[in-house]
MILOVO-997118 format. One line per 3 residues: number of its first residue (from 0); their letters; for each residue x, y, z of C-alpha. Coordinates in Angstrom, 1 decimal. Example, Ala and Ser with C-alpha at 12.3 -4.5 7.8 and 13.67 -1.06 7.14 Angstrom:
<recs>
0> AS> 12.3/-4.5/7.8; 13.7/-1.1/7.1
</recs>
This chain:
<recs>
0> MAP> -47.2/-26.8/49.6; -48.7/-26.5/53.0; -50.5/-22.8/53.9
3> GEK> -47.4/-21.8/55.9; -45.2/-22.2/53.2; -47.1/-20.6/50.9
6> IKA> -47.3/-17.3/53.1; -43.2/-17.5/53.4; -42.7/-18.2/50.1
9> KIR> -45.2/-14.8/49.4; -43.3/-12.7/51.8; -39.8/-13.9/50.6
12> KNL> -41.1/-13.2/46.6; -41.7/-9.5/47.6; -39.0/-8.6/50.0
15> PVR> -36.5/-6.2/48.5; -33.4/-7.9/47.0; -30.2/-7.6/49.3
18> GPQ> -27.1/-8.9/50.0; -24.8/-10.1/46.5; -28.1/-10.6/44.7
21> APT> -28.8/-6.7/44.8; -29.5/-5.2/41.3; -27.7/-2.0/42.1
24> IKD> -24.3/-1.0/44.2; -26.4/1.6/46.0; -28.4/-1.6/47.4
27> LMQ> -25.1/-3.9/47.8; -23.4/-0.7/49.6; -26.6/-0.5/52.0
30> WYC> -27.1/-4.0/52.7; -23.3/-4.0/53.7; -23.5/-0.9/56.0
33> LNT> -26.4/-2.4/57.9; -24.7/-5.8/58.6; -20.9/-5.1/59.0
36> NTH> -19.3/-5.5/62.4; -17.3/-1.9/61.1; -19.1/0.5/63.3
39> GCR> -18.4/3.3/61.7; -19.9/2.1/57.7; -23.4/1.3/59.9
42> RIV> -23.5/4.7/61.7; -23.2/6.2/58.3; -26.6/4.7/57.4
45> VSR> -28.6/4.2/60.6; -27.6/7.9/61.6; -30.2/10.8/61.0
48> GRL> -29.3/14.0/60.0; -27.1/15.0/57.3; -24.5/16.4/59.4
51> RRL> -24.0/13.4/61.6; -24.0/11.2/58.3; -21.4/13.3/57.1
54> LWI> -19.4/13.0/60.4; -19.3/9.8/60.4; -18.1/9.7/56.5
57> LFT> -15.2/11.7/57.6; -14.3/9.4/60.6; -14.6/6.5/58.8
60> LTA> -12.6/7.6/55.6; -10.3/9.0/58.1; -9.7/5.6/60.1
63> VAL> -9.4/4.0/56.6; -6.5/6.6/55.4; -4.7/5.6/58.8
66> ILW> -4.8/2.1/58.4; -3.4/2.1/54.8; -0.5/4.4/56.2
69> QCA> 0.1/2.2/59.3; 0.1/-0.9/57.5; 2.5/0.7/54.8
72> LLV> 4.6/1.6/57.5; 4.9/-1.6/58.7; 5.3/-3.2/55.4
75> ISF> 8.6/-1.1/54.3; 10.0/-1.8/58.2; 9.2/-5.6/57.3
78> YTV> 12.4/-5.6/54.9; 14.6/-3.9/57.6; 17.5/-5.4/59.4
81> SVS> 19.2/-5.2/63.0; 22.4/-5.8/63.5; 24.0/-7.1/66.4
84> IKV> 28.1/-7.5/67.1; 29.2/-10.6/69.0; 32.8/-11.1/70.5
87> HFR> 34.1/-14.5/70.7; 37.7/-15.2/72.3; 39.1/-18.6/70.4
90> KLD> 42.2/-19.8/68.6; 41.8/-18.1/65.5; 43.3/-19.5/61.5
93> FPA> 45.8/-17.5/60.5; 45.0/-15.4/57.6; 46.9/-16.0/54.2
96> VTI> 50.0/-13.8/53.4; 51.0/-12.9/49.9; 54.5/-11.6/49.0
99> CNM> 55.9/-10.0/46.0; 58.6/-8.3/44.8; 58.1/-5.0/43.0
102> NPY> 60.4/-5.6/40.3; 58.8/-8.4/38.8; 61.9/-9.9/36.5
105> KRS> 65.5/-9.7/37.3; 66.7/-7.2/35.1; 70.0/-9.4/34.0
108> AVG> 67.2/-11.8/32.8; 65.1/-9.8/30.7; 67.5/-7.0/29.7
111> YLL> 68.0/-8.7/26.1; 64.3/-8.7/25.6; 63.9/-4.8/26.7
114> ADL> 67.1/-3.9/25.3; 65.2/-2.0/22.0; 62.5/-0.4/24.8
117> DKE> 65.2/0.8/26.6; 66.9/2.7/23.8; 63.6/4.5/22.8
120> TNS> 63.2/5.6/26.6; 66.8/6.5/26.8; 66.6/8.7/23.9
123> ALE> 63.2/10.1/25.3; 64.2/11.0/28.6; 67.6/12.7/26.7
126> SLY> 65.4/14.6/24.3; 63.2/15.8/28.1; 65.6/16.4/31.0
129> GFS> 69.3/15.9/29.3; 70.4/12.6/31.2; 70.2/8.6/30.1
132> EAK> 69.9/5.3/32.5; 71.8/2.9/30.1; 75.0/1.4/31.2
135> PRE> 77.2/-0.7/28.7; 77.7/-3.7/30.8; 73.8/-4.2/30.4
138> RRE> 74.3/-3.9/26.8; 76.9/-6.7/26.5; 74.2/-8.8/28.7
141> TRS> 71.7/-8.1/26.5; 73.7/-9.5/23.1; 74.8/-12.4/24.7
144> RSS> 71.6/-13.6/26.4; 69.9/-12.4/22.7; 72.2/-14.6/21.3
147> AWE> 71.3/-18.0/23.7; 67.4/-17.6/23.2; 65.7/-20.3/21.1
150> GTT> 63.0/-19.5/18.6; 62.1/-16.2/17.9; 63.0/-13.7/19.8
153> PRF> 60.0/-11.5/21.1; 60.7/-8.2/19.5; 60.1/-4.5/20.2
156> LNL> 57.8/-2.9/18.1; 57.6/1.1/17.9; 54.4/1.6/16.8
159> IPL> 53.1/4.1/19.1; 56.2/6.9/19.2; 55.8/9.1/22.0
162> LVF> 54.8/12.8/21.0; 54.8/16.7/22.2; 52.0/18.6/22.1
165> NKD> 51.7/22.7/22.0; 48.8/23.8/23.1; 49.3/26.9/20.5
168> EKG> 49.6/24.3/17.8; 46.6/22.2/17.7; 46.0/19.3/15.3
171> KAR> 49.5/18.8/15.7; 52.1/17.2/17.5; 56.2/16.4/17.6
174> DFF> 57.4/13.2/17.4; 60.5/12.8/19.8; 62.7/10.6/18.2
177> TGR> 62.2/11.9/14.3; 61.1/15.7/15.3; 58.7/15.7/12.3
180> KRK> 55.4/16.9/13.2; 52.2/14.8/13.1; 48.7/15.8/12.4
183> ISG> 46.4/14.6/15.0; 42.8/13.5/14.5; 40.0/12.3/17.3
186> NII> 40.0/12.4/20.9; 42.1/14.0/23.2; 42.0/12.3/26.6
189> HKA> 43.9/14.6/28.9; 45.1/12.0/32.4; 45.8/15.0/35.0
192> SNV> 45.1/15.0/38.2; 41.9/15.2/39.6; 43.0/15.7/43.3
195> MHV> 46.0/17.7/43.3; 46.3/21.3/41.2; 49.1/20.7/38.2
198> QDS> 50.8/23.6/36.9; 49.6/24.4/33.6; 51.9/24.4/30.8
201> KKL> 52.0/24.6/27.4; 53.7/21.4/26.2; 51.9/18.2/27.0
204> VGF> 53.7/14.5/26.3; 51.3/11.7/25.2; 50.8/9.1/22.5
207> QLC> 48.4/8.4/19.8; 46.8/5.1/19.6; 44.7/4.5/16.4
210> SND> 42.8/1.4/14.9; 43.9/-0.8/12.1; 42.7/1.2/9.3
213> TSD> 43.8/4.6/11.1; 40.4/6.0/10.6; 39.5/6.1/14.8
216> CAT> 42.1/7.4/16.9; 42.3/8.7/20.6; 45.2/10.6/21.8
219> YTF> 46.1/10.4/25.3; 48.3/13.4/27.0; 49.7/13.7/30.3
222> SSG> 50.7/16.8/32.0; 54.0/15.7/33.6; 56.6/13.8/31.1
225> LNA> 57.7/11.0/33.9; 54.3/9.8/33.9; 53.4/9.8/30.1
228> IQE> 57.2/7.6/29.7; 56.1/5.7/32.7; 52.3/4.6/30.7
231> WYK> 54.0/4.3/27.5; 56.8/2.3/28.6; 54.2/-0.2/30.2
234> LHY> 52.4/-0.5/27.2; 55.4/-1.8/25.1; 56.4/-3.8/28.3
237> MNI> 53.3/-5.8/28.4; 53.5/-6.7/24.7; 56.8/-7.9/24.8
240> MAQ> 56.3/-10.1/28.1; 53.0/-11.7/26.1; 55.4/-13.4/24.0
243> VPL> 57.3/-15.2/26.7; 56.1/-18.4/27.8; 55.0/-18.8/31.4
246> EKK> 57.7/-21.5/31.8; 60.3/-18.7/31.1; 59.0/-16.3/32.7
249> VNM> 58.7/-18.0/36.3; 62.7/-18.8/35.7; 63.2/-14.9/35.0
252> SYS> 61.8/-14.0/38.2; 62.7/-14.1/41.9; 62.7/-18.3/43.5
255> AEE> 61.5/-18.3/46.7; 65.3/-19.2/48.5; 66.3/-16.0/46.8
258> LLV> 63.3/-13.7/48.1; 63.0/-15.3/51.9; 66.1/-15.4/54.0
261> TCF> 64.5/-15.9/57.5; 61.0/-17.0/58.6; 59.5/-17.5/61.7
264> FDG> 55.8/-18.4/62.8; 54.5/-18.8/66.0; 57.9/-19.1/67.3
267> VSC> 59.0/-22.3/65.3; 61.4/-21.9/62.1; 60.0/-22.3/58.7
270> DAR> 61.5/-22.0/54.9; 60.8/-22.1/51.1; 58.4/-24.8/51.6
273> NFT> 55.6/-23.2/53.8; 55.3/-21.1/50.4; 53.0/-21.3/47.4
276> LFH> 54.4/-19.9/43.8; 51.9/-17.5/42.3; 53.0/-15.5/39.0
279> HPM> 51.8/-12.2/39.0; 51.9/-10.5/35.3; 52.7/-7.2/36.7
282> YGN> 54.9/-8.4/39.7; 56.4/-11.9/38.6; 56.9/-14.8/41.0
285> CYT> 55.1/-14.0/44.5; 54.6/-16.6/47.1; 51.8/-17.2/49.3
288> FNN> 52.1/-18.1/52.6; 49.3/-20.1/54.7; 47.8/-20.7/51.2
291> QEN> 44.7/-22.9/50.8; 46.7/-25.7/49.1; 48.4/-26.6/51.9
294> ATT> 47.0/-29.7/54.1; 46.2/-28.0/57.1; 45.5/-24.2/57.8
297> LST> 48.1/-22.7/60.3; 46.5/-20.9/63.3; 48.0/-19.2/66.1
300> SMG> 48.0/-19.9/69.6; 48.5/-16.4/71.3; 48.5/-12.9/70.2
303> GSE> 51.2/-10.7/70.0; 54.4/-10.2/67.3; 56.3/-13.3/68.6
306> YGL> 53.5/-15.5/67.6; 53.0/-14.2/64.2; 54.9/-14.5/60.6
309> QVI> 58.3/-12.8/60.4; 60.2/-12.9/57.3; 63.5/-11.0/56.3
312> LYI> 63.3/-10.6/52.5; 66.0/-9.8/50.0; 64.9/-7.2/47.9
315> NEN> 68.3/-7.1/45.4; 67.8/-3.3/44.2; 70.5/-3.8/41.8
318> EYN> 68.2/-6.3/39.5; 65.6/-3.5/39.4; 64.1/-1.9/36.0
321> PYL> 64.1/2.0/37.1; 62.0/2.4/34.0; 59.1/-0.2/35.0
324> VSS> 59.6/0.3/39.1; 59.6/3.4/40.6; 60.3/2.5/44.3
327> TGA> 62.2/-0.5/46.2; 60.7/-2.7/48.1; 58.1/-5.5/48.6
330> KVL> 54.2/-5.7/48.2; 52.2/-7.5/51.0; 48.6/-8.7/50.8
333> IHQ> 46.3/-10.5/53.7; 43.6/-12.1/52.0; 41.5/-15.3/52.9
336> QDE> 42.5/-18.5/51.9; 39.9/-18.6/49.3; 40.5/-15.2/47.8
339> YPF> 42.5/-14.3/44.7; 45.4/-11.9/46.1; 44.8/-8.6/44.1
342> IED> 48.0/-6.9/45.2; 48.3/-4.8/42.5; 45.5/-3.2/43.7
345> VGT> 44.9/-3.8/47.5; 48.3/-4.2/48.8; 50.5/-2.8/51.5
348> EIE> 54.5/-1.4/50.3; 57.2/-2.1/52.6; 60.5/-0.5/52.3
351> TAM> 63.7/-1.9/52.4; 66.6/-1.5/55.0; 63.0/-0.8/57.8
354> STS> 61.2/-2.9/59.5; 57.5/-3.0/59.0; 55.4/-4.3/61.8
357> IGM> 51.4/-5.0/61.0; 48.8/-6.0/64.0; 45.5/-7.2/62.7
360> HLT> 41.9/-7.7/64.1; 39.5/-10.2/63.0; 35.9/-9.1/61.7
363> ESF> 33.3/-11.3/59.9; 30.1/-9.5/58.6; 27.2/-11.3/57.8
366> RLS> 24.6/-9.6/55.5; 21.3/-10.8/54.7; 20.3/-11.4/50.9
369> EPY> 17.5/-10.9/49.0; 14.7/-8.9/49.9; 16.5/-7.2/52.5
372> SQC> 19.8/-6.3/50.7; 21.5/-7.2/46.8; 24.2/-9.2/48.2
375> TED> 24.7/-12.8/46.6; 25.8/-15.7/48.8; 28.5/-17.5/46.3
378> GSD> 27.8/-15.3/43.0; 25.8/-18.3/41.5; 23.3/-15.8/40.8
381> VPV> 25.7/-12.7/39.1; 25.6/-13.2/35.1; 29.4/-13.0/35.1
384> TNI> 31.6/-15.9/34.6; 34.4/-16.3/37.2; 38.0/-16.4/35.7
387> YNA> 39.6/-16.7/38.6; 40.4/-20.1/40.8; 39.3/-18.3/43.3
390> AYS> 35.7/-17.5/45.7; 33.6/-14.8/44.1; 34.1/-11.1/45.5
393> LQI> 32.8/-8.0/44.0; 36.2/-7.4/42.5; 36.4/-10.7/40.9
396> CLY> 33.3/-10.5/39.0; 34.3/-6.7/37.6; 37.4/-7.8/36.6
399> SCF> 35.9/-11.2/34.9; 33.2/-8.9/33.4; 36.2/-6.5/32.2
402> QTK> 38.0/-9.4/30.8; 35.3/-11.2/28.9; 34.1/-7.6/27.3
405> MVE> 37.5/-7.6/26.0; 38.1/-10.5/24.4; 34.4/-10.1/22.8
408> TCG> 35.4/-6.8/21.7; 39.2/-6.9/21.4; 39.8/-10.5/20.4
411> CAQ> 42.1/-10.6/23.5; 43.1/-10.7/27.0; 45.5/-7.8/28.9
414> YSQ> 48.5/-9.6/30.1; 48.2/-8.0/33.5; 44.6/-10.5/34.0
417> PLP> 44.2/-14.2/34.4; 43.5/-15.7/30.5; 40.0/-16.1/30.4
420> PAA> 38.9/-19.3/28.4; 39.1/-20.0/24.4; 41.2/-16.5/24.4
423> NYC> 45.0/-15.7/24.5; 47.2/-12.3/25.9; 47.3/-9.3/23.4
426> NYQ> 50.4/-8.8/21.5; 51.3/-6.7/18.3; 51.8/-9.5/16.0
429> QHP> 48.2/-11.4/16.4; 46.4/-8.1/17.4; 47.9/-4.8/16.3
432> NWM> 44.9/-3.1/17.2; 44.6/-4.2/21.1; 46.4/-1.2/22.7
435> YCY> 43.4/1.1/21.1; 41.2/-1.5/22.0; 42.1/-1.6/25.2
438> YQL> 42.1/2.0/26.1; 38.8/2.7/25.0; 37.1/-0.3/26.5
441> YQA> 39.0/0.8/30.1; 37.6/4.3/29.3; 34.2/3.1/29.0
444> FVQ> 34.6/0.8/32.1; 36.0/3.4/34.5; 33.0/5.8/33.3
447> EKL> 30.8/2.7/34.1; 29.4/2.3/30.4; 30.2/-1.4/30.3
450> GCQ> 27.4/-2.7/32.6; 29.8/-4.3/35.0; 29.1/-2.4/37.9
453> SVC> 25.1/-3.1/37.5; 25.3/-6.7/37.0; 28.1/-7.3/39.7
456> RET> 27.1/-7.5/43.5; 28.6/-7.8/46.8; 28.9/-10.7/48.7
459> CRE> 26.8/-11.2/52.1; 29.2/-12.6/53.9; 33.2/-11.2/54.4
462> GRR> 35.7/-11.5/56.7; 38.0/-8.4/57.2; 41.3/-8.2/59.8
465> ASL> 41.8/-4.5/59.9; 45.2/-3.9/60.2; 46.5/-1.3/62.1
468> APL> 49.2/1.6/60.9; 52.6/-0.2/59.8; 55.3/0.4/62.2
471> FLS> 58.6/0.8/60.5; 61.8/0.4/62.6; 65.1/0.6/61.1
474> LPQ> 67.0/-3.0/60.6; 69.8/-4.3/62.9; 73.3/-3.1/62.6
477> KWL> 76.1/-4.8/60.3; 76.9/-8.0/62.4; 73.5/-9.2/61.4
480> LNV> 74.4/-8.5/57.7; 77.4/-10.6/58.0; 75.8/-13.5/59.2
483> LTW> 72.7/-13.4/56.7; 75.4/-12.9/54.2; 77.2/-16.6/55.1
486> DQG> 73.6/-18.2/55.5; 72.8/-16.9/52.0; 75.9/-17.3/50.7
489> QQI> 74.7/-20.4/48.3; 71.9/-18.7/46.8; 73.9/-15.5/46.2
492> NTK> 77.2/-14.3/45.6; 77.3/-11.1/46.7; 77.6/-9.3/50.2
495> LNK> 74.2/-7.7/51.7; 73.4/-4.4/52.5; 70.8/-2.8/54.2
498> TDL> 68.7/-1.4/51.2; 68.8/-5.0/49.7; 66.7/-6.2/53.0
501> AKL> 63.2/-5.5/54.2; 61.6/-7.2/57.6; 58.2/-8.4/57.8
504> LIF> 55.9/-9.0/61.3; 52.2/-9.8/60.3; 50.6/-10.6/63.5
507> YKD> 47.2/-11.0/65.7; 47.0/-8.0/67.9; 44.4/-10.0/69.9
510> LNQ> 42.2/-13.7/70.1; 39.2/-11.5/69.7; 36.7/-12.4/66.8
513> RSI> 34.3/-9.6/66.0; 31.1/-10.9/64.1; 28.4/-8.3/62.6
516> VES> 25.4/-10.2/62.2; 22.5/-9.1/60.5; 18.9/-10.6/61.5
519> PAN> 15.4/-9.4/60.2; 13.7/-6.5/62.5; 10.6/-8.6/61.6
522> SIE> 8.8/-11.8/61.2; 5.5/-12.9/59.6; 3.9/-13.5/63.3
525> MLL> 4.7/-10.0/63.7; 3.7/-8.2/61.0; 0.2/-10.3/60.9
528> SNF> -0.3/-9.3/64.4; 0.3/-5.7/63.9; -2.2/-5.6/61.1
531> GGQ> -4.6/-7.1/63.7; -4.1/-4.3/66.0; -4.2/-1.6/63.6
534> LGL> -7.5/-2.8/62.0; -8.9/-3.1/65.6; -7.7/0.0/67.0
537> WMS> -9.3/2.3/64.0; -12.0/0.1/62.9; -12.7/-2.6/65.1
540> CSV> -13.0/-5.1/62.6; -11.1/-8.4/62.7; -9.5/-10.2/59.6
543> VCV> -12.9/-11.8/58.5; -14.1/-8.7/58.1; -11.2/-7.6/55.7
546> IEI> -12.2/-10.8/53.7; -15.7/-9.6/53.7; -14.9/-6.3/52.2
549> IEV> -12.9/-8.0/49.5; -16.0/-9.9/48.9; -18.6/-6.5/48.8
552> FFI> -16.5/-4.4/47.1; -14.6/-6.4/44.8; -16.6/-9.4/43.9
555> DSL> -19.8/-8.6/44.7; -19.6/-5.2/42.8; -17.8/-6.7/39.7
558> SII> -20.7/-8.9/39.3; -23.3/-6.3/39.8; -21.4/-4.0/36.8
561> ARH> -21.0/-7.5/34.5; -24.6/-8.2/34.9; -25.9/-4.9/34.3
564> QWQ> -23.5/-4.7/31.0; -24.7/-7.9/30.0; -28.1/-7.1/30.2
567> KAK> -27.7/-3.7/28.1; -25.7/-5.9/25.2; -28.8/-8.2/25.7
570> EWW> -31.3/-5.2/25.1; -29.2/-3.7/22.5; -29.0/-6.8/20.5
573> ARR> -32.6/-7.1/20.8; -33.4/-4.0/19.2; -31.3/-4.9/16.7
576> QAP> -32.9/-7.8/15.6; -36.2/-6.5/16.3; -38.1/-4.5/12.9
579> SSP> -38.3/-1.0/13.3; -42.1/0.8/14.0; -42.8/4.2/15.2
582> EVH> -42.1/5.5/18.8; -45.4/4.9/20.7; -45.6/7.0/24.2
585> PRQ> -46.3/4.6/27.0; -49.7/5.8/28.7; -49.4/7.1/32.3
588> RGQ> -50.5/4.8/34.9; -51.8/5.3/38.4; -49.0/3.8/39.8
591> DNP> -47.1/6.6/37.9; -48.4/8.9/39.8; -45.6/10.6/42.2
594> ALD> -48.3/11.4/44.9; -48.6/7.7/45.1; -45.0/6.9/45.7
597> IDD> -44.5/3.8/48.1; -42.5/4.5/51.5; -38.6/3.5/51.4
600> DLP> -39.4/2.4/54.8; -38.0/-1.3/55.7; -41.2/-3.5/54.7
603> TFT> -43.6/-5.2/57.2; -45.7/-8.3/57.4; -48.3/-6.2/56.3
606> SAM> -46.8/-4.6/53.3; -45.5/-7.7/52.3; -49.1/-9.4/51.9
609> RLP> -49.6/-7.0/49.4; -49.1/-9.3/46.5; -48.5/-8.2/42.7
612> PGP> -51.4/-7.9/40.5; -51.7/-11.5/38.4; -50.6/-11.7/34.5
615> GAQ> -52.4/-9.7/32.3; -54.5/-8.0/35.0; -55.2/-4.5/34.0
618> VPG> -53.8/-1.7/36.4; -56.8/0.8/36.5; -56.1/4.7/36.0
621> TPP> -57.2/7.2/38.1; -61.1/6.4/38.7; -63.6/9.5/37.8
624> PRY> -65.3/11.0/40.6; -68.6/9.2/42.3; -71.6/12.0/41.6
627> NTL> -73.9/10.1/43.5; -72.0/10.7/46.8; -72.5/14.3/46.3
630> RLE> -76.2/14.2/46.7; -77.9/14.6/50.3; -79.3/11.7/52.1
633> RAF> -82.7/13.1/53.8; -81.7/12.9/57.3; -85.5/13.8/58.4
636> STQ> -88.9/11.9/57.1; -90.7/15.4/56.8; -88.8/18.4/54.8
639> LTD> -89.7/21.9/56.4; -91.8/23.9/54.1; -89.0/27.2/53.6
642> TQL> -86.8/24.4/52.3; -88.5/22.3/49.6; -86.9/22.9/46.4
645> PSE> -89.6/23.7/43.6; -90.3/20.5/41.3; -89.1/20.8/38.1
648> P> -91.1/20.8/35.6
</recs>
């Protein structure tokens, strides 16, 4: 090796260890502060005086805290959205319109099936209010229809009698029909209005539902006898109609030719062929105009009532079931072509002898999915099977979840909802426990105990047609009724009255399409740019400095800690393997003297040349004093007489 290289090697060997190879974390931090580009950290080391160092420590920590705070705000704001509203004027597709008669089935067609149920209801009305609704003519029609039924006739099983509860007699109730008192056990659920004040009464009307073994029961009471009778009648009605095949139920309801008297759309005449049959369990035959099953979707060319849908409906009040339906008219729902018409929940009622006008505005909303919101695009990521033949929606998800839970718990599906796969509708003959199971499950569903509300999510895209307040007008005079009666003579054989008709107009108020669109408020590029601005503002560093901080404070520091722990482990293992010996106190050496400590200043070339002693060389201790240095040297050749010392003997 050349002489110059030997000198450099000696210098390098004697320099203090710095950087990632530092022996301690203190040395590593000192090296980092001296070599980093972040000015605050360097000033902590090079500043002289404790006050200055303390101030720079406070300034640096404050800057770091501000950077973390600002970066956290930037990350939070990254997941926010900005909303923009766009308005377009164009030719709009007309929505689907579903129309149902409030009365699901004609009373003349189903009277023989509901005869026993109506008889019990009449008895309850006589007991409560002292009047009856039965008519002898209808009873004769009931007997004739019942004899023409092929197969087993659906029966009314009075397994759930109406009960009268007296608040003064707890645990007991009186049967409406037998007058006997019964013991009441289990939970008592009082269905009173939470909005309106209901006058307290000592007597309540209700019914009791029990499981198969009658060990677990639930009692439902109502403040009004009318509500109790309607709910009780509806339960038995659902059980009876669940036993009727679908083909027979379609024939028992209203046909399109019977329901639709006149039809116009966009100034052009239309008829029953433009409507699609949709059988609803609670409303019978419903008909959808401009359904997705049509070859083309109809659109409207202009706004206004003359360019929308105009229909006159034949309600036929004489065929109404007074126990099932409390008002006459029709129910209308405006929806998208691929949406399921939940007409019992969000439908609009139209009255008879009136003209109902509904104006619409089209508004579409587009929301961002995760991570900006919890909406879903098409419901494929929702763990609920869609049992409806329609596009996903929050309401479809909730009802599908409830029906699935009911099939799993009760073994059957509710009659008023679509039939899930591999399931059948509930009835007494096959599922005698279904009413109790249904009410208990529905109570848990309302209280959000089934978990349906937590798994179902809203859709990201939603089209809303905001309807204006319906405008009700009186129908025209008698001459028009005579004309309509003559036109409908082939379908009906009775003279039309104003109370049998209802007119409906549905149209776009204007052709402006309003779109509410969400977009990300920030992008990745903007977020990184804001990060860089905060780092440069508060500590004058860049992304490279951040990488350096990660390397020093995490990688190098952890490696030093791991190296120290490994060294301790090796020493512990060596002490364990070595034989035990008496402890010998080391002798204090000269370099152990605190007075001989070397200065901690940075090494110079001269100090670096102080090579360490060779191996095996003994370091001397404190040398004894040289006494010969205390002797006086003779400065003069002759000594004075009075200063001479006497000679020693």
